[in-house]
C-alpha positions as CSV (number, residue, x, y, z in Angstrom):
1,X,42.3,-15.8,9.3
2,X,39.3,-18.1,10.5
3,X,38.8,-18.8,13.9
4,X,37.4,-22.4,15.1
5,X,34.9,-21.9,17.7
6,X,31.6,-23.8,19.1
7,X,28.4,-23.3,17.2
8,X,26.5,-20.6,19.1
9,X,29.1,-19.1,20.7
10,X,30.6,-17.2,17.6
11,X,31.7,-13.7,18.8
12,X,29.5,-10.8,16.3
13,X,29.5,-7.2,15.7
14,X,25.9,-7.5,16.3
15,X,24.6,-6.4,19.6
16,X,21.0,-6.4,21.2
17,X,20.9,-3.0,21.1
18,X,22.1,-2.9,17.4
19,X,19.3,-5.1,16.4
20,X,16.4,-3.1,18.6
21,X,17.7,0.0,16.5
22,X,17.0,-1.9,13.3
23,X,13.4,-3.1,14.6
24,X,11.8,-0.1,13.8
25,X,8.0,-1.0,12.3
26,X,6.6,1.2,9.5
27,X,2.8,2.1,8.9
28,X,1.9,3.3,6.0
29,X,3.5,5.4,3.6
30,X,1.9,8.7,1.5
31,X,2.9,11.1,-1.2
32,X,2.5,14.6,-0.2
33,X,3.1,16.5,-3.0
34,X,7.1,15.8,-3.8
35,X,7.7,14.3,-0.7
36,X,7.4,10.6,0.6
37,X,5.9,10.5,4.1
38,X,5.8,7.5,6.4
39,X,4.9,6.4,10.1
40,X,7.6,4.3,12.1
41,X,7.5,3.1,15.4
42,X,10.4,4.6,17.4
43,X,11.9,1.7,20.3
44,X,14.4,4.5,21.9
45,X,10.5,6.2,22.2
46,X,9.0,3.8,24.0
47,X,7.1,2.6,20.5
48,X,5.9,5.6,19.7
49,X,4.7,6.3,16.1
50,X,6.1,9.0,14.8
51,X,5.3,10.5,11.3
52,X,8.3,11.5,9.4
53,X,9.7,12.5,6.0
54,X,13.1,12.7,4.3
55,X,14.1,16.4,3.6
56,X,16.0,17.7,0.1
57,X,19.4,17.1,2.4
58,X,18.6,13.6,3.4
59,X,17.4,14.3,6.8
60,X,14.8,12.7,8.9
61,X,12.2,15.0,10.1
62,X,9.4,14.2,12.3
63,X,6.3,15.5,11.6
64,X,4.7,14.3,14.3
65,X,6.5,15.6,17.6
66,X,7.1,13.8,20.9
67,X,4.6,12.7,22.9
68,X,2.2,12.5,20.2
69,X,1.8,8.9,18.7
70,X,-0.1,7.8,16.2
71,X,-1.6,4.5,16.7
72,X,-5.0,2.8,17.0
73,X,-6.9,0.4,18.5
74,X,-9.9,-0.7,16.6
75,X,-9.7,-4.3,16.7
76,X,-7.3,-4.1,18.8
77,X,-4.6,-4.2,16.2
78,X,-5.2,-1.3,14.8
79,X,-3.6,0.1,11.3
80,X,-4.4,3.0,9.3
81,X,-3.6,5.6,12.0
82,X,-2.7,8.5,9.8
83,X,-3.0,10.1,6.4
84,X,-2.2,13.5,4.8
85,X,-3.4,15.7,2.1
86,X,-1.6,16.4,-1.2
87,X,-1.1,19.7,0.6
88,X,0.3,18.6,3.8
89,X,-2.1,18.5,6.2
90,X,-1.8,15.6,8.4
91,X,-4.6,13.8,9.9
92,X,-3.5,10.9,12.7
93,X,-5.4,8.9,15.2
94,X,-3.8,9.9,18.8
95,X,-2.7,6.7,21.0
96,X,-3.8,7.7,24.4
97,X,-7.2,9.0,23.3
98,X,-8.1,7.2,20.0
99,X,-9.8,10.6,18.9
100,X,-8.6,11.8,15.1
101,X,-6.4,15.0,15.1
102,X,-5.2,17.6,12.6
103,X,-1.8,18.7,12.7
104,X,-0.3,21.3,9.7
105,X,3.3,21.6,9.7
106,X,4.4,24.6,12.4
107,X,0.9,24.8,14.2
108,X,-0.6,22.9,17.0
109,X,-2.6,19.8,16.4
110,X,-6.3,20.4,16.4
111,X,-8.4,17.2,17.6
112,X,-11.3,16.9,14.8
113,X,-13.8,14.2,16.8
114,X,-15.1,14.9,20.4
115,X,-13.4,13.4,23.4
116,X,-15.2,9.7,24.2
117,X,-13.4,7.1,25.7
118,X,-15.6,4.6,24.0
119,X,-14.7,5.7,20.8
120,X,-11.6,4.5,18.6
121,X,-11.0,5.2,15.2
122,X,-8.5,3.8,12.7
123,X,-8.3,2.9,9.0
124,X,-7.9,6.4,7.8
125,X,-8.1,7.6,4.4
126,X,-8.2,10.9,2.2
127,X,-10.1,10.4,-0.9
128,X,-12.1,13.1,-3.1
129,X,-11.4,15.6,-0.8
130,X,-13.1,13.5,2.2
131,X,-11.6,12.3,5.5
132,X,-12.8,8.5,5.9
133,X,-12.3,6.8,9.0
134,X,-13.7,3.2,10.9
135,X,-15.3,4.2,13.9
136,X,-15.4,1.7,16.8
137,X,-17.8,2.6,19.7
138,X,-17.4,0.2,22.8
139,X,-20.5,0.0,25.2
140,X,-22.8,-2.6,27.1
141,X,-23.5,-4.6,24.1
142,X,-21.1,-7.8,23.1
143,X,-20.1,-6.7,20.1
144,X,-18.9,-3.1,19.8
145,X,-20.3,-0.9,17.4
146,X,-18.4,-0.4,14.2
147,X,-19.0,1.9,11.0
148,X,-17.3,3.9,8.2
149,X,-17.4,8.0,9.0
150,X,-16.5,10.5,7.1
151,X,-15.1,13.5,9.0
152,X,-15.2,16.7,8.7
153,X,-11.6,18.9,8.7
154,X,-13.1,22.3,9.5
155,X,-12.9,20.7,13.5
156,X,-17.0,21.4,13.5
157,X,-17.0,17.6,15.0
158,X,-20.1,17.2,12.8
159,X,-19.3,13.2,11.7
160,X,-21.4,11.5,9.6
161,X,-21.8,7.8,9.4
162,X,-21.7,6.2,6.2
163,X,-21.8,2.6,6.9
164,X,-23.1,0.6,9.6
165,X,-25.0,-2.8,10.1
166,X,-22.2,-5.5,10.5
167,X,-19.6,-6.7,12.8
168,X,-16.7,-5.3,10.8
169,X,-15.6,-3.1,8.4
170,X,-12.7,-2.6,6.7
171,X,-10.7,-0.6,3.7
172,X,-13.1,2.3,2.3
173,X,-12.5,3.9,-1.0
174,X,-14.3,6.8,-2.6
175,X,-14.4,6.9,-6.5
176,X,-13.0,9.9,-7.8
177,X,-15.8,12.3,-8.0
178,X,-16.8,11.1,-4.6
179,X,-20.4,9.6,-5.8
180,X,-19.6,6.1,-4.6
181,X,-18.2,4.0,-1.7
182,X,-16.5,0.6,-2.0
183,X,-15.8,-1.4,1.6
184,X,-15.5,-4.9,2.8
185,X,-17.7,-6.0,5.4
186,X,-17.8,-9.5,7.5
187,X,-19.6,-10.9,10.5
188,X,-18.8,-13.2,13.6
189,X,-18.2,-16.0,13.7
190,X,-16.1,-15.5,10.0
191,X,-12.7,-14.1,10.7
192,X,-11.8,-11.8,7.3
193,X,-9.9,-14.3,5.8
194,X,-13.1,-16.9,5.7
195,X,-15.3,-14.5,4.3
196,X,-16.0,-11.2,3.6
197,X,-18.4,-9.2,1.2
198,X,-17.3,-6.4,-0.8
199,X,-19.9,-3.6,-1.1
200,X,-20.6,-0.7,-2.9
201,X,-23.1,2.3,-2.0
202,X,-23.9,5.5,-3.6
203,X,-22.9,8.4,-1.1
204,X,-25.5,10.8,0.0
205,X,-25.4,13.7,2.7
206,X,-26.8,11.8,5.3
207,X,-24.8,8.3,4.7
208,X,-25.0,6.0,1.9
209,X,-27.8,4.4,0.3
210,X,-28.4,1.4,-2.5
211,X,-26.1,-1.2,-1.2
212,X,-25.0,-3.6,-3.9
213,X,-22.8,-6.6,-3.0
214,X,-20.0,-7.2,-5.5
215,X,-18.6,-10.3,-3.9
216,X,-21.2,-12.3,-1.6
217,X,-20.0,-13.6,1.2
218,X,-18.8,-17.0,0.0
219,X,-14.8,-16.1,-0.6
220,X,-12.4,-13.5,1.1
221,X,-12.8,-10.4,-1.3
222,X,-10.2,-7.8,-0.3
223,X,-9.1,-4.1,-1.0
224,X,-11.3,-2.3,-3.3
225,X,-9.9,0.1,-5.2
226,X,-11.3,2.7,-7.9
227,X,-9.6,3.9,-11.0
228,X,-9.1,6.9,-13.0
229,X,-12.0,5.8,-15.5
230,X,-14.2,4.8,-12.7
231,X,-13.7,0.7,-13.0
232,X,-13.7,-0.9,-9.3
233,X,-10.6,-3.3,-8.7
234,X,-10.4,-6.0,-6.0
235,X,-8.8,-9.2,-4.1
236,X,-10.9,-12.0,-4.5
237,X,-10.4,-15.7,-4.3
238,X,-12.9,-17.9,-6.1
239,X,-10.0,-19.8,-7.9
240,X,-8.1,-20.7,-4.7
241,X,-5.9,-18.0,-4.9
242,X,-6.1,-14.4,-4.0
243,X,-6.1,-12.4,-7.3
244,X,-7.2,-8.9,-9.1
245,X,-10.8,-8.7,-10.4
246,X,-12.3,-5.9,-11.9
247,X,-16.3,-5.0,-12.9
248,X,-17.1,-1.4,-14.0
249,X,-19.5,1.1,-12.8
250,X,-22.5,0.2,-14.0
251,X,-21.6,-3.5,-12.1
252,X,-21.4,-6.1,-15.0
253,X,-19.9,-9.3,-13.6
254,X,-16.0,-9.2,-12.5
255,X,-13.7,-10.6,-14.8
256,X,-10.0,-11.4,-13.3
257,X,-6.9,-9.5,-14.0
258,X,-4.1,-11.1,-14.8
259,X,-4.8,-14.5,-13.0
260,X,-1.8,-16.2,-11.4
261,X,-0.9,-19.2,-9.0
262,X,0.5,-17.0,-6.5
263,X,-1.5,-14.3,-3.8
264,X,-2.4,-10.7,-4.5
265,X,-3.6,-10.2,-0.6
266,X,-3.1,-11.8,3.0
267,X,-4.6,-11.6,6.4
268,X,-6.5,-8.5,7.5
269,X,-5.0,-8.4,10.8
270,X,-4.9,-4.5,10.4
271,X,-6.5,-1.8,9.1
272,X,-4.8,0.5,6.2
273,X,-2.7,-2.5,4.5
274,X,-2.8,-2.5,0.4
275,X,-1.2,-5.1,-1.8
276,X,-2.1,-3.4,-4.8
277,X,-2.3,0.0,-6.2
278,X,-3.9,1.6,-9.6
279,X,-1.8,3.5,-11.9
280,X,-2.8,6.7,-13.9
281,X,-2.1,4.9,-16.9
282,X,-4.6,1.8,-16.4
283,X,-2.0,-0.4,-15.2
284,X,-1.6,-2.3,-11.7
285,X,1.6,-2.0,-9.3
286,X,0.8,-5.8,-7.4
287,X,2.5,-7.6,-4.9
288,X,2.4,-11.5,-5.5
289,X,3.2,-14.0,-2.8
290,X,4.3,-17.9,-3.4
291,X,6.1,-18.5,-0.5
292,X,8.5,-14.9,-1.0
293,X,6.9,-11.9,-1.9
294,X,7.6,-10.6,-5.2
295,X,6.4,-7.1,-7.2
296,X,4.4,-6.9,-10.8
297,X,3.6,-4.0,-12.8
298,X,0.1,-5.5,-14.3
299,X,-0.4,-3.4,-18.2
300,X,-4.2,-2.5,-18.8
301,X,-4.0,-6.0,-21.5
302,X,-2.9,-8.1,-18.9
303,X,0.7,-8.4,-19.3
304,X,2.6,-8.2,-15.9
305,X,6.3,-7.7,-15.7
306,X,8.2,-8.4,-12.7
307,X,9.7,-5.6,-10.8
308,X,13.5,-5.2,-9.6
309,X,12.4,-4.5,-6.3
310,X,15.0,-6.5,-3.3
311,X,10.9,-6.7,-1.2
312,X,11.1,-10.4,-0.5
313,X,8.7,-10.5,2.8
314,X,5.7,-8.4,4.4
315,X,5.8,-6.5,1.3
316,X,2.6,-4.0,0.5
317,X,1.9,-1.6,-2.1
318,X,1.2,1.7,0.1
319,X,0.2,4.8,-2.9
320,X,0.6,5.4,-6.0
321,X,0.8,9.2,-7.4
322,X,0.9,8.7,-11.5
323,X,2.6,6.1,-12.9
324,X,5.4,6.4,-9.2
325,X,4.8,3.9,-6.4
326,X,5.6,3.5,-2.7
327,X,6.2,-0.2,-1.2
328,X,7.5,-1.2,2.1
329,X,8.3,-4.3,2.9
330,X,11.9,-6.5,4.1
331,X,14.8,-7.4,2.0
332,X,17.5,-9.0,2.8
333,X,19.3,-6.8,5.5
334,X,16.7,-4.3,5.6
335,X,13.0,-3.4,6.1
336,X,11.9,-0.2,5.1
337,X,10.1,2.0,2.4
338,X,10.5,2.3,-1.2
339,X,10.0,4.8,-3.9
340,X,9.4,2.9,-7.2
341,X,9.7,5.0,-10.1
342,X,7.8,4.8,-13.8
343,X,10.9,3.0,-15.3
344,X,10.9,0.2,-12.4
345,X,14.2,2.0,-10.5
346,X,13.3,2.1,-7.2
347,X,15.1,3.7,-3.9
348,X,15.3,3.3,-0.4
349,X,13.5,6.2,1.4
350,X,13.4,5.0,4.5
351,X,15.4,1.4,5.9
352,X,16.1,0.2,9.2
353,X,19.3,-1.7,8.6
354,X,22.6,-2.7,10.8
355,X,25.7,-1.6,9.5
356,X,26.7,-5.7,8.7
357,X,28.0,-5.9,5.3
358,X,26.3,-8.9,2.9
359,X,28.5,-11.2,4.3
360,X,26.6,-11.7,7.6
361,X,23.7,-12.5,6.0
362,X,22.9,-16.1,5.8
363,X,21.4,-17.4,2.6
364,X,18.0,-18.5,2.3
365,X,17.4,-21.9,1.6
366,X,13.5,-22.9,0.9
367,X,12.8,-26.1,2.4
368,X,9.5,-28.1,1.7
369,X,9.7,-31.6,3.6
370,X,6.2,-34.2,3.6
371,X,4.1,-34.2,6.7
372,X,1.0,-36.1,8.0
373,X,-1.0,-33.1,6.3
374,X,0.7,-32.6,3.3
375,X,4.0,-30.9,2.1
376,X,5.2,-28.0,4.8
377,X,7.3,-24.9,3.2
378,X,9.9,-23.5,5.5
379,X,12.8,-21.0,5.2
380,X,16.6,-22.1,6.4
381,X,19.5,-19.3,7.6
382,X,22.0,-21.1,9.1
383,X,24.9,-20.1,10.6
384,X,26.9,-17.4,9.3
385,X,29.8,-15.4,9.8
386,X,32.3,-14.8,8.1
387,X,35.7,-14.8,10.0
388,X,34.4,-17.9,12.0
389,X,33.7,-22.2,11.6
390,X,32.6,-24.6,13.8
391,X,35.4,-27.5,14.9
392,X,34.7,-30.3,12.2
393,X,32.0,-32.6,12.9
394,X,30.1,-30.7,15.0
395,X,25.9,-29.7,13.9
396,X,24.6,-26.4,14.5
397,X,21.6,-25.8,17.3
398,X,18.4,-24.4,15.5
399,X,15.6,-22.4,16.8
400,X,12.6,-22.9,15.2
401,X,10.7,-19.7,14.8
402,X,6.6,-20.3,14.7
403,X,5.0,-16.9,13.5
404,X,1.9,-15.8,15.1
405,X,-1.5,-15.6,13.9
406,X,-1.7,-18.0,12.9
407,X,-3.0,-17.1,9.9
408,X,-0.3,-14.9,8.9
409,X,3.3,-15.5,7.0
410,X,6.6,-15.5,6.9
411,X,8.5,-14.5,3.6
412,X,12.3,-15.8,4.4
413,X,14.0,-13.2,4.9
414,X,16.5,-12.6,7.5
415,X,16.0,-9.7,9.6
416,X,18.1,-8.2,12.6
417,X,17.0,-10.7,14.8
418,X,18.0,-14.0,12.5
419,X,21.4,-12.2,12.0
420,X,22.0,-12.2,16.1
421,X,21.5,-15.3,16.0
422,X,23.3,-16.7,12.8
423,X,26.0,-14.5,13.4
424,X,26.7,-16.3,16.7
425,X,26.5,-19.9,15.1
426,X,22.5,-20.5,15.8
427,X,20.8,-21.8,12.6
428,X,17.1,-20.4,12.3
429,X,14.0,-22.0,10.5
430,X,11.2,-20.2,9.8
431,X,8.3,-22.3,9.4
432,X,4.8,-21.9,7.2
433,X,3.0,-24.0,9.2
434,X,-0.6,-24.9,7.4
435,X,-3.2,-22.3,8.0
436,X,-0.7,-19.8,7.0
437,X,-1.3,-17.4,3.6
438,X,0.6,-17.2,0.8
439,X,-0.2,-20.7,-0.3
440,X,-3.4,-20.4,-1.4
441,X,-6.8,-21.1,0.3
442,X,-6.3,-24.9,0.7
443,X,-3.0,-24.4,2.2
444,X,-4.7,-21.7,4.9
445,X,-7.5,-24.3,5.2
446,X,-5.6,-27.0,6.4
447,X,-6.0,-25.4,9.9
448,X,-9.3,-25.4,10.4
449,X,-10.8,-27.1,13.3
450,X,-7.0,-28.3,13.8
451,X,-5.2,-25.6,15.4
452,X,-2.8,-27.8,18.0
453,X,-2.5,-30.3,16.1
454,X,-1.6,-29.2,11.9
455,X,0.7,-26.8,13.4
456,X,2.6,-28.6,15.9
457,X,2.7,-31.7,13.7
458,X,4.3,-29.3,10.9
459,X,7.0,-27.5,12.9
460,X,7.6,-31.3,13.9
461,X,8.4,-32.1,10.2
462,X,10.1,-29.7,9.6
463,X,12.5,-29.7,12.4
464,X,12.7,-33.5,11.4
465,X,13.3,-32.7,8.2
466,X,16.3,-30.6,8.6
467,X,18.0,-33.0,11.2
468,X,17.2,-35.4,8.6
469,X,19.2,-33.2,5.5
470,X,22.2,-33.0,8.4
471,X,21.8,-29.4,8.6
472,X,21.1,-29.2,12.9
473,X,22.0,-30.9,15.4
474,X,19.1,-33.0,16.7
475,X,19.4,-33.0,20.4
476,X,19.9,-28.8,20.0
477,X,16.8,-27.6,18.4
478,X,14.6,-24.7,20.4
479,X,11.1,-23.5,19.8
480,X,10.1,-20.2,19.8
481,X,6.9,-18.3,18.7
482,X,4.8,-15.4,19.9
483,X,1.0,-15.4,20.6
484,X,-0.5,-18.2,18.3
485,X,2.9,-18.7,18.1
486,X,3.4,-19.3,21.5
487,X,0.7,-21.4,21.8
488,X,2.2,-23.9,19.0
489,X,5.3,-23.5,20.7
490,X,3.7,-24.8,24.1
491,X,1.6,-27.3,22.1
492,X,4.8,-28.9,20.2
493,X,6.4,-29.0,23.9
494,X,4.0,-31.2,25.5
495,X,2.6,-33.1,22.2
496,X,6.6,-34.1,20.6
497,X,9.5,-34.9,21.8
498,X,11.1,-33.1,18.9
499,X,12.6,-30.1,20.5
500,X,14.6,-29.6,23.3
501,X,13.5,-25.8,24.7
502,X,11.1,-23.2,24.2
503,X,10.8,-19.6,24.0
504,X,7.3,-18.9,24.2
505,X,6.2,-15.0,24.1
506,X,2.7,-14.0,25.5
507,X,1.6,-17.2,24.2
508,X,-1.6,-18.8,24.4
509,X,-1.6,-22.0,27.2
510,X,-5.6,-22.3,27.7
511,X,-7.7,-22.0,24.7
512,X,-11.1,-22.0,26.9
513,X,-9.7,-19.1,28.5
514,X,-8.6,-17.2,25.5
515,X,-12.4,-17.6,23.8
516,X,-13.7,-16.2,26.6
517,X,-10.5,-13.4,27.7
518,X,-9.8,-11.9,24.6
519,X,-11.0,-9.0,21.9
520,X,-14.1,-9.1,20.1
521,X,-11.9,-9.1,16.6
522,X,-10.6,-12.7,17.9
523,X,-13.4,-13.6,20.1
524,X,-15.0,-16.0,17.8
525,X,-12.0,-17.1,15.9
526,X,-11.6,-19.8,17.5
527,X,-14.8,-21.3,16.4
528,X,-13.1,-22.1,13.1
529,X,-9.8,-23.0,14.7
530,X,-10.9,-25.3,17.4
531,X,-14.9,-25.6,17.3
532,X,-17.9,-23.3,18.5
533,X,-18.3,-23.5,22.7
534,X,-19.6,-25.1,24.5
535,X,-20.3,-28.2,21.6
536,X,-16.5,-28.9,21.5
537,X,-15.1,-27.7,25.2
538,X,-13.5,-31.4,25.2
539,X,-11.8,-30.4,22.1
540,X,-10.4,-27.1,23.7
541,X,-9.2,-29.1,27.2
542,X,-7.6,-31.8,24.8
543,X,-5.5,-29.3,22.6
544,X,-4.6,-26.9,25.4
545,X,-1.3,-27.0,26.7
546,X,-2.5,-26.2,30.4
547,X,-4.7,-29.3,30.2
548,X,-1.3,-31.3,29.6
549,X,1.2,-30.2,31.7
550,X,2.9,-33.6,33.1
551,X,4.4,-33.9,29.5
552,X,6.7,-30.5,30.0
553,X,9.8,-32.1,29.8
554,X,12.2,-29.3,28.5
555,X,13.4,-26.3,30.0
556,X,11.1,-23.1,29.1
557,X,11.4,-19.2,28.6
558,X,8.1,-16.8,29.0
559,X,8.1,-13.3,27.7
560,X,5.3,-11.3,28.5
561,X,4.0,-7.7,28.8
562,X,2.0,-6.8,31.5
563,X,-0.6,-4.5,29.6
564,X,-1.6,-7.5,27.4
565,X,-5.2,-7.5,26.6
566,X,-4.6,-10.0,23.8
567,X,-3.3,-12.6,25.7
568,X,-3.2,-11.4,29.4
569,X,-0.5,-12.4,31.8
570,X,-2.3,-14.9,33.7
571,X,-1.8,-17.2,30.6
572,X,1.6,-17.2,31.0
573,X,2.2,-17.3,34.7
574,X,-0.3,-20.5,34.6
575,X,2.4,-22.0,32.5
576,X,4.9,-20.8,35.0
577,X,3.1,-22.3,37.7
578,X,2.6,-25.6,36.1
579,X,6.4,-25.8,35.4
580,X,7.3,-24.6,38.9
581,X,5.0,-27.5,40.5
582,X,6.9,-29.8,38.2
583,X,10.6,-28.8,38.4
584,X,11.1,-27.8,34.8
585,X,13.7,-25.3,34.4
586,X,11.8,-22.1,33.3
587,X,12.3,-18.3,33.5
588,X,9.3,-15.9,33.5
589,X,10.1,-12.2,32.8
590,X,7.1,-10.0,32.8
591,X,8.0,-6.0,31.1
592,X,6.1,-3.4,32.4
593,X,4.1,-0.9,30.1
594,X,4.2,-3.6,27.2
595,X,0.9,-4.8,25.2
596,X,0.8,-7.7,22.6
597,X,4.1,-6.8,20.9
598,X,7.5,-5.6,22.4
599,X,7.7,-1.9,21.3
600,X,10.1,-0.4,23.4
601,X,13.8,-0.5,22.9
602,X,14.9,-1.4,26.1
603,X,12.7,-4.6,26.3
604,X,13.4,-5.5,22.9
605,X,17.4,-5.5,24.0
606,X,16.5,-7.4,27.2
607,X,14.3,-10.2,25.5
608,X,16.7,-10.8,23.1
609,X,19.3,-11.1,25.0
610,X,17.7,-13.4,27.4
611,X,16.6,-15.9,24.7
612,X,20.6,-16.1,23.9
613,X,21.2,-16.3,27.3
614,X,18.6,-19.3,27.8
615,X,20.0,-21.1,24.9
616,X,23.4,-21.2,25.3
617,X,22.3,-22.2,29.2
618,X,20.9,-25.1,28.0
619,X,22.6,-26.0,24.9
620,X,26.0,-25.9,26.7
621,X,27.5,-22.8,24.8
622,X,29.0,-19.5,26.2
623,X,27.2,-16.8,25.8
624,X,29.7,-14.2,27.0
625,X,28.3,-10.7,25.9
626,X,24.7,-11.0,27.7
627,X,23.9,-11.6,31.6
628,X,22.8,-15.9,32.4
629,X,19.1,-16.0,32.6
630,X,18.1,-16.7,36.2
631,X,16.5,-20.3,36.0
632,X,14.0,-22.3,38.5
633,X,12.9,-25.4,38.9
634,X,15.7,-27.4,37.9
635,X,18.9,-27.8,36.5
636,X,19.8,-28.7,32.5
637,X,22.2,-30.8,31.0
638,X,24.2,-29.9,28.0
639,X,21.1,-31.0,25.2
640,X,18.5,-28.8,26.8
641,X,16.7,-31.7,29.0
642,X,15.6,-30.4,32.2
643,X,16.6,-32.6,35.6
644,X,13.4,-32.3,38.0
645,X,14.7,-31.2,41.7
646,X,14.7,-34.2,43.8
647,X,13.5,-33.6,47.8
């Protein structure tokens, strides 16, 4: 029997705690002998990252016990915080001291690098019997000293610096015989999706000599990998798409490998990410992204064969052994790690999913709408509940989700947070606004110099297109995003009249403050997104939501971590004060111990329940299973418009 109930108030079996338990993040996976090991963030343990394996009996076992946590802070976003030898020796970066440690099962961890509070490590790789890492040393200079190092595993601490001299380094790869190192480097003001140099050099006892530039910095070259025969594969984009390229040990001109109108590559936000892996027979397994992700096997002759893997978003090819590969990513209803066999069959090794069956997963509808700057791409997740329908003629409320970065991407997969909303009768629209990856260089470059303009226009166009298609109630559309997505939320609220409410998670309110206060990795990011300071200061003022607070008209929920070093709490608090001064209904929640992105289960639960309660309060539907949010500064009507207090 189907129940009729207003959108937003539908009963759902998926609680915020269920969604939190399904929101674990994975950090790499490796073959270790016949086993698969992976890194996993554990919300129930305050976001600690453990390295785990599945035993022969099917049990999940922690290889890295509490309180140890494998988390790097190189480039602030970390990544590549652990690796392992085929024999089962684990190497990891401990979160608390950023040193590299070694752990043999059944023993205590042993430090491999000396204690130094100024030094961080990340991007660990075990190749050709060598432990490689990216080292970052903070000092008096404005740019930390970064280098690729080899770390002895005997505990001597005699770390060898292999490569240095550029502002940033990433993705080191040793040839099978250990004689040649390949790596990616770039310098301020470029970001790694703007321009990089891909280099190789000969490894000696004291470093790397004879540097050869394989890709010269006019494009974004990524992820060098050596084949068993000594060829070098890498990702590059001279055609406007990240595709695979190949050169040989003699340094012959690179040639394309199975070019496609899709991207094998993405934003290098974290170390250790890989979008392809060479196979023992000379083939390659690679991600291809054109909106959503897909996996293909490319034979040596260039023939590409799709793999029947359910992953559609955040896909990475983590490791290869012979003709088997490990893939991580998100599929409908599950985020996890898959083992793909030589015949193409796959097994979910570890998955983070709710217990709801497929009837609760919303269908994904691709939406492309015309915008001021060209077509805008989005994914629509409509309200979906097998037991409830809405009254005839009612249109659903929607949340427009804006991803961060802004150089990032969503792949159109309903995660647990999306289902938390859609199962209650709230639609979710994910927008890949101009500047997003996954659609080629031209789409990515649309945001150059236009942050705060193109992103705002595009999310507004996508929301308007949803309304024009008759899928949403135009008076009940909220916009939500975190970090750079939070900037777009705030900028859209002061720059358009499309949205009836906003939710900003650790969002940027003042671009000038971000440019001067943020960490080194993004210290010059805004040079490309807005313009270099001081010449472009007027643009920074014009674009920043804090410069236009008189345009705030609708309720806002602000969620922030008190340990955030990327976007400090002062940004959210300035927005809060501006909303209070104007009498706009708002709430500000500061989470103790959280940084840039929430990791603790209690934070994830509280923030998700707060978002639902906020939407119910401003859009006029009941949310009986969550506590109300204490809104300050005024009252709201059922359409979400703020009613300012009067004296």
